[in-house]
N, C-alpha and C positions, 0 to 999 in steps of 0.2 A: 826552494825551501827557505823559510824566513830565518834570519839569524836570531839566536837566542841570547838574551842579555844574561850574563852570569857574573856574579860577584862573589869571590871567595878568597880566603888566605890559604896559600899552599902550605905555609908553615907559621905556627904561632911564634916560634923563635924568631922568625924574620920580622913579625909585626912588633915584638916586644924589644928586640935588640937592634933592629935596623942594620944588620950586619950581613953582607954578602961576600962572595969571593972577589968582587970587584972593588968594593969600597966599604969604609966604616964611617957612618954618619955620626958626627959628634953629638952628644946629648948636652944641650945648654941648660944651665940652671937659671930659671927665670928670676930667682931671688939672689943671685950672686952679688956680693957687695959692690963689685965694679960697675954694675948697671943701676943700682938702687938710687944713686945720686941724681940720675936723670928721671926717676919715677915720680909721678905726682898723681894724685887721685882727682879725677874731674868732679866739680861740684854738681849737686843734684840739678836736674832740669825741671824747671817749674813752668808749666804752660798755663798761662792765665787766659781765660776766655775773652774774646774780643767783641762778641756780639751776643744778642739774646739766644739762649739755647732752645730754639723752637722744637727740635726733635729730641726727645728724652732718650730714645733707645732705637736700635735697629738690630733685631734678632730674628733668625729663621725666616728672612724675607718680609718681616713685618716692621713698618715704620710707625713709631708711637710718638705722637706730638704732645706738647704741653697744652692742655685745654685752655689755660688762661691766655696763652699767646694767640691761639686760633680765633679768639673773639674779635680780633681787630686786624687780621691779615688774611690774604689769599696765598696759597702755596702751589708751586708748580714743580713738575719733574721734567728733567731734560736728560735724555739718554745719550750716552757718550760711546762712540764706536771707533774701532780701528779703521783707518782709511785704507781699506783693502785694495791691493793691487795698484795703489797710487803712491803712497808715502807712509813712512814710519815716523816722520818728523812733525806730524800734525794729526789731528783727530776730527771726527765728524760729531757735531752736536745737533741732535734732532730738535725739532720745534718744541717749545714748552707745552706741556700738557697739564691743564688744571686738575689738581687733586680734589676729589669729592670728599670733603671732610665736614660736611654740613651736620651730620648726625653722629659723627664718630671722631675719635682722636687717633684711630689707627687705621692703617691701610696696607694691603699686601702689594709688594713690588716684585716682579719676576725678571727684571732686567739685571744684567751683571754689573754694569758700571753706569752710574747716573749721578746727577746733582739735583739737589732740592733748593729752590729759592722761595722765599716768602716776601711779599711786599704789603705795605700798609693798604688797607681797604678804604678808598676814598678818592677824591678828585686829584689830590697831589699824592701820587703813589711814590713810595720810597722803599727801597729794598732794605729789609731789617735782618735778613738771614740768608746765608748761602753756605752749602756744605756738600762735599762730595762723598759718595758711598760706593762700596764695592762688595759684591758677594759672589759665591761660587754657584753658578747655575749649570748643571750637567748638560752637555750637548746631546742633541737627539739625532745628529747626523754624523756621517763619516766614521772615523776610527773610534770615537768616543763611546759608541754603543757596544763595543766588544768588551762586555763586562767579564772580568776574570774573577771568580769567587775568591773571597779572602782565605778560604781553606787551602788554596793552592800556594799561598805564600810559604816560602822556605828559605833557607840560607842562600840557595841559588837564585831564588826569585823573590827578593825582598822589596818592600816599598822603600824609596830612597828620598831622603831629605837632605839637601846640601844648602847651608847658610854661610855665605861669605861676608866678612866684615872688611871692607877695603882699607888698605894701608896698615892693618893691624897684624903684627906677627903673632905666632903661636905663644911665645913667651909673654908678650904684652897682654894677650887675652887671659892667660893664667893669672897675671898680676891684677888686671882691671876687673875681671869677672870671675873671681874664685868660686863663688857659690854656683854659678851656672856651669862652670867647668866640672866641679865636683858632681853636680846632678847628672850631667851628661855622661860621665864615666859610670856612675852608679846605674844608669838606665840602659847601658849597652852601646852608647855611641862609640864610633871608631876614632881614635886619636891618631891623626896622620903625622906621626912624629918624623917620618922620613920625607915628608913633602918639602920640596925645594922650589923656589921660583926659578923660572928660566928666562925672565925678561924684566925690564925695569918697571913697566906699568901694568895696569890692570888688564888691558886688552890682550897682550901676548900671553899672560899667565892664564886668564880665563879661557881663552880660545884653546890652550893646550889641555886644560881640564875637560872641556866639553867636546873636544874632537880627537884628542890623543895625538895631535900634530903640532908642529911649530907654525904659528901664523906669521911670525916675524923673523927675519934673518938676525942671527946673533953670532958675531965673530965669524969663524970659519963654517958655522952651521947655517946652511941656507934654509929659507922658509919652504914649507912643504905645501903651501897653498898661496892663493893670490894675496899679496900684501899691499896692494894699491889702496890709496884713499878713494873716496866717493864710490864705494861699491856696496851692493846689497848682499845679504848673507843667506838668502833663501836656499841656495844650492849647496851650502856647506854641509858636511856630514856630521851634524851635531848628534850627540848620544841620545837626546830625547826622541829622535826619529826612530831609533831601534826600540826604545821603550814603548813608543806609540804602537809600533808594529806588533808588539807582544801584548797589547791590550791595556797598557798603563794609561791612566789619566795624567797628563803632563802639564807642567806649570812653570812659567818663567817670570821673574819679577825683579825690577830694580827701582830704587827710590829716588834717584836723581836723573830726570829726563835730560837735563842740560849736558851732563857728562856721562851719559850711559855708555856702557862698554862698546856697544855696536852702533852707537849714534853719536859718538864723542863730538861735541860742539858743532853738530850738523856736518862734520867732515866725513863721517860714515853714514850710510843710508839705512842701516838697520834691516828690517824685514818688511818687504812689500806685502807679503802674506803673513797672517798671524802665525807665528812659529810653533806654538804649543796650544793645547786645548784651552788653556786659560792664561791670559797674558795681561799683566797689570800696567803696562806702559800707558794705554789711553787714560787710565785713572790718574796717573802721576803727571802726564802732560797737562791735563786740565786743571788739576788741584795745585800743582807746584807753581804755575804761572798765575794763579788767581789772586785777586786782591786779599782774599782771606789769608792765604799763605804769606803774602807780602807784609800784611799788617800784624802777623803773629810773631811771637817770640821766636828768635832764631832756633831752628831745628824742631819747631812745633807747627801743627796745623790747628789753628784755633786753640782748643783746650787740651789737645792731645799730642804727645810726642810723635814725630813722623815715623820713627822706627817702630813704634807700637802699632801704628796703622798696618804696617807691613806684616808684623807678627800676628796680628789679629786675622788678617786675611789667610795666612798660613794655617791658623787654627780652624777657620771655617772650612778650608780646603781638606784638612785632615778629617774633620767631622763629617763632611758631606760624603766622602768616598770610603768611610771607615769600614763599611760592612760588605762592599761588593766590588771595589776596584783597587788594584794595586796602583801605587802613586809614585811619580817622579817629580820632585819639586826642587828648583834651583832659584835661590834669591841672592842678590847682592845688596848690601846695605852700606851706606856711606855716611850719612849725615849724623854728626855728634857722637860717633861711636869709636873713633880712632884717636881720641885725645891721649 
């Protein structure tokens, strides 16, 4: 019999007061005067474009180009894939495919992750545009065809969205993003006031959230799983596996491939097989190390903030599965968000 994923609060009092027979979790005031002297508001992030904007929009699988740019260039699509069963530290780039834009400025694309390049049309070819794109394309094989109708959603079987902002405490989140915090409370998000970290870094804490076990030894508390370096994580019992078994569409995303939770500085090997139905790491490996990213303003990708790319993908994911699939989404964002 398959395990059922259930999420419920046994006591509203427990949720609101964080008080049990074993401990009382103190409630920290984010605006306490003792901390405000260390508080500063980050300046706005302005992402200035570094190249001609050949693609005007990408919506619902349709790339729309600027017709004036198309008069003097040829554009290609390169599909980007997870290096399945080989490595999570690199990706596969397919051969470039010429886009047929002779009589149109729009073209449909059904690939999940790809880049578009445009080069000047002539003897001396020069690249004038390069950009990476990601969209959610429902899988037609495996567990992803087990569609659970949205009517079956309930407090015991909800769609789950978890967004982590690395190195940002709950109190600092309240200070830095008060409008977002207010909106989340008003729309029914759960404020985990009793959540406490169990390790110094992202790896140990994220592993605990996603497996329910200690991945790293802490003091007298031994690790409950393999804590070696240079390991892959395919066999670890991540919660998304249970969600998948119950018909959920699953998604995992991080925006910094160089310091990813499970691929940190290439000292950890990540996932040899794609861990979830939709996995954004191939996008970021290709985009983050590209010249476009390197030439952009810090924390930007060309004309767009990097964290916005992540959130836009989340928006597409919610929209695609809104009417026929329950969803489990976990994303970790780092760049420019924990000032």
